C-alpha positions in Angstrom: -7.5 21.1 -138.5 -9.0 23.5 -136.1 -12.5 22.4 -137.1 -11.6 18.7 -136.3 -10.2 19.8 -132.9 -13.3 21.8 -132.1 -15.6 18.9 -133.1 -13.5 16.4 -131.1 -13.6 18.6 -128.1 -17.4 19.2 -128.4 -17.9 15.4 -128.7 -15.9 14.7 -125.5 -17.8 17.4 -123.6 -21.2 15.9 -124.8 -20.2 12.4 -123.8 -19.1 13.6 -120.3 -22.4 15.5 -119.9 -24.4 12.3 -120.7 -22.4 10.2 -118.3 -22.5 12.6 -115.3 -26.3 12.1 -114.6 -25.9 8.3 -115.0 -23.3 8.2 -112.1 -25.5 10.0 -109.6 -29.2 9.3 -109.4 -31.5 11.9 -107.9 -34.0 10.7 -105.3 -37.1 12.5 -104.2 -40.0 12.0 -101.8 -42.6 9.6 -103.4 -46.2 10.8 -103.6 -49.1 9.1 -102.0 -50.3 7.8 -105.4 -46.8 6.4 -106.2 -46.6 4.7 -102.8 -50.1 3.2 -103.3 -49.0 1.7 -106.6 -45.9 0.0 -105.1 -46.9 -1.0 -101.5 -49.5 -3.7 -101.0 -52.6 -3.3 -98.9 -51.8 -6.7 -97.5 -48.1 -7.4 -97.1 -46.8 -10.9 -97.7 -45.0 -11.7 -94.4 -44.0 -15.3 -93.8 -47.2 -17.4 -94.3 -49.6 -14.5 -93.9 -50.8 -11.4 -95.7 -50.9 -8.7 -93.1 -52.9 -5.5 -93.6 -51.0 -2.3 -94.0 -51.9 1.2 -92.8 -51.4 3.1 -96.0 -51.7 6.5 -94.4 -48.4 5.8 -92.7 -46.6 4.9 -96.0 -43.4 6.8 -96.8 -40.7 6.4 -99.4 -38.4 7.8 -102.0 -38.1 7.2 -105.7 -35.4 7.9 -108.3 -35.8 9.1 -111.8 -35.7 5.5 -113.1 -38.7 4.5 -110.9 -36.8 2.6 -108.2 -38.5 2.8 -104.8 -37.4 2.4 -101.2 -40.7 2.5 -99.5 -42.3 1.3 -96.3 -45.5 1.1 -94.4 -46.7 0.2 -90.9 -48.2 -3.3 -90.5 -51.4 -3.9 -88.6 -50.3 -7.0 -86.8 -53.0 -7.5 -84.2 -54.3 -11.0 -84.6 -51.4 -12.3 -86.7 -48.6 -14.5 -85.6 -46.2 -11.7 -86.5 -47.6 -9.5 -83.7 -44.7 -8.1 -81.8 -42.0 -9.5 -84.2 -42.7 -7.0 -87.0 -44.1 -3.5 -87.1 -43.2 -2.3 -90.7 -42.9 -3.6 -94.2 -40.2 -2.3 -96.6 -39.7 -2.6 -100.3 -36.2 -2.0 -101.6 -35.7 -1.7 -105.4 -32.2 -0.3 -105.2 -29.4 -1.5 -102.8 -29.3 0.4 -99.5 -27.2 0.2 -96.4 -29.4 1.0 -93.4 -27.2 1.4 -90.3 -24.8 -1.6 -90.5 -27.1 -3.7 -92.7 -26.8 -4.0 -96.5 -30.3 -4.6 -98.0 -30.4 -6.0 -101.5 -33.4 -5.5 -103.7 -36.3 -7.3 -102.1 -39.1 -7.1 -99.6 -38.4 -6.9 -95.8 -40.3 -6.9 -92.6 -38.8 -5.1 -89.6 -39.6 -4.5 -86.0 -37.8 -3.0 -83.0 -37.3 -3.3 -79.2 -36.5 -0.3 -77.0 -33.1 -0.3 -75.2 -33.2 0.0 -71.4 -31.9 3.6 -71.6 -34.7 4.6 -73.9 -32.3 6.5 -76.1 -32.0 3.8 -78.8 -34.1 1.1 -80.5 -32.7 -2.2 -81.6 -34.2 -2.6 -85.1 -34.2 -6.1 -86.7 -34.7 -6.6 -90.5 -36.0 -9.9 -91.8 -36.7 -11.2 -95.3 -40.5 -10.8 -95.5 -41.2 -14.1 -97.3 -39.3 -16.3 -95.0 -38.7 -14.4 -91.8 -35.0 -15.0 -92.0 -33.0 -12.4 -90.1 -30.9 -10.1 -92.3 -29.4 -8.1 -89.4 -29.9 -5.8 -86.5 -28.9 -2.1 -86.1 -29.6 0.7 -83.7 -31.9 3.6 -84.2 -31.0 6.7 -82.1 -33.2 9.4 -80.7 -33.3 12.3 -83.1 -31.9 15.4 -81.6 -33.3 17.9 -84.1 -37.0 18.7 -83.5 -38.8 16.9 -86.3 -42.4 16.0 -87.0 -43.3 12.8 -85.2 -44.2 10.1 -87.7 -44.7 6.3 -87.5 -42.4 6.0 -90.5 -40.6 8.6 -92.7 -38.0 7.8 -95.3 -36.2 11.0 -96.0 -34.6 11.7 -99.4 -30.8 11.5 -99.3 -30.4 15.1 -100.3 -32.3 16.2 -97.2 -31.4 13.8 -94.3 -30.6 10.2 -95.6 -32.4 8.8 -92.6 -35.3 6.4 -91.9 -37.4 7.9 -89.1 -39.4 5.6 -86.8 -41.3 7.8 -84.4 -38.7 9.8 -82.4 -35.8 7.6 -83.6 -33.7 7.6 -86.8 -31.4 5.2 -88.7 -29.0 6.7 -91.2 -28.8 5.1 -94.6 -26.6 5.1 -97.7 -27.7 4.3 -101.2 -25.8 1.6 -103.0 -25.1 1.4 -106.7 -27.0 -0.8 -109.2 
């Protein structure tokens, strides 16, 4: 009887141990090689394939190989000039500011507010240009390294940094 109880208890503990990691996925900073494997050198935005500046690429990846990654677009000479500045691949649902982004590819750009303390960032479906939503990026108070784009892992900051500005994000569930 005691042996059955011990086996049952051990089985329950083992099942709970296997379920715990499945509920929370660990994300980490993606390497340059990983980003190069997922981000295009020419991003498909509306009717064009716009060159990307791979040295500005940034992203995070989970243990299942899902990425949230972005890169700066080189828009000079394209019809998207001024409308978009970045390309983003989302392989897991994410809420960026007030916008829920489902899995897919997005182009986003920004305009500076009159005060200079915020950016109005608009996210569009990359293939069609359809507006998904607009949210504000606020000036980052903490001194951080200035980067064109940096997607921080959620364990560190849960923020997408655009220059001196940041937008908080929350990861969704699959």
